N, C-alpha and C positions, 0 to 999 in steps of 0.2 A: 503490499499498499504507499502510496505515496505524500507521503509531509509534504509544506508548504504555503507560501502565499498566493495563488491561484492572483492572475489580473485577466480583469476582460477589457480585449481588444475594442478597439473602436468598430473594427469594420461589423465586431461577431452584436457589442452592442442597439448597432442600423438592423442589425440583419434580423435582431431577438425583439425591435419596437415592431416593427415590418410585423413580422410572426402575428403581436400578438394583436396588433390595429388589424391585421384579415382573423384574424379568428374572433373583434369586437366586432366587427360589421358583420360578419357569418349568424354568431351568438344574435347578435338588435335584426337583423331581418329576420330568424328566422321565429323570434319571440313577436315581433308586428305584422309578421301571417295569420301567423298562430291567436291571438287573436283584435286581428281589424275584422269586420264584418262586413265581408265580403261571398260572392257566391263562390264554387266551387273552379267552374267554369273562369269567371275573372281569376281569380287569385290564378291557376296556371297558365291564361296569359298574360301576368307581370313576369310571372316568376319564369313566364317564357323570356320578358324581354331586360327585366334582371341578367339572366345568364346571359342573353349577346351583347348585354350591355358592357357586362365584365369582360366576355373574352374577347370582345376589340379595345378594351383596356389596356388588359391581359400583353395582348398580342399588336399594341400602340411601346409598350415595354417594351417588348422583344422586340423590338424595330427598332427602337432605341440602343440600348444595349448590346446588340448585334452594330450599327453604330460606332457607339465608343469603342467596341474591343476592334472593327476596322481602324476607326482616327489613334489608337494605337497601338496597335502594328503596326501603323504604319507610321507612325514617330518614332517606332524601334531598327522598324528596315532604316530611316536616314538618320538614326543617329550611331547603328549601329559602317552605312555607310563611311558615315562623316567619321568616328573610328582607322575607321581603316588606311581611312582617305591621309589620313596624318601620321599614322603608324607605320605607314608603306612605306613610305624617305627608308625611314629611322631601319627598320626592319633589310632592308637594303643596304644601310651601313653597312652595316653587325655583319651580314654573309660577304663582304667583302676582305672584311680584318680577316 
């Protein structure tokens, strides 16, 4: 068993917060549906609409995350190329000696 002081990193805090937010939203929506005075057909229609909205939101987040990842990869490639260009002359000089 490990003993020591554990600290939560910043990334885990935001992930945990988002997880609890989603759980709270889901629970609130479910309670709202249970106590809403609507007919079954209308509730199913509302559920379908909310499901479609949530799916669109997740798709938008996925697109944003994909764009951000592509940008990071592009920046990384540019950085690696820049470092390669700077180190190449030094490597050539070292090989000559």
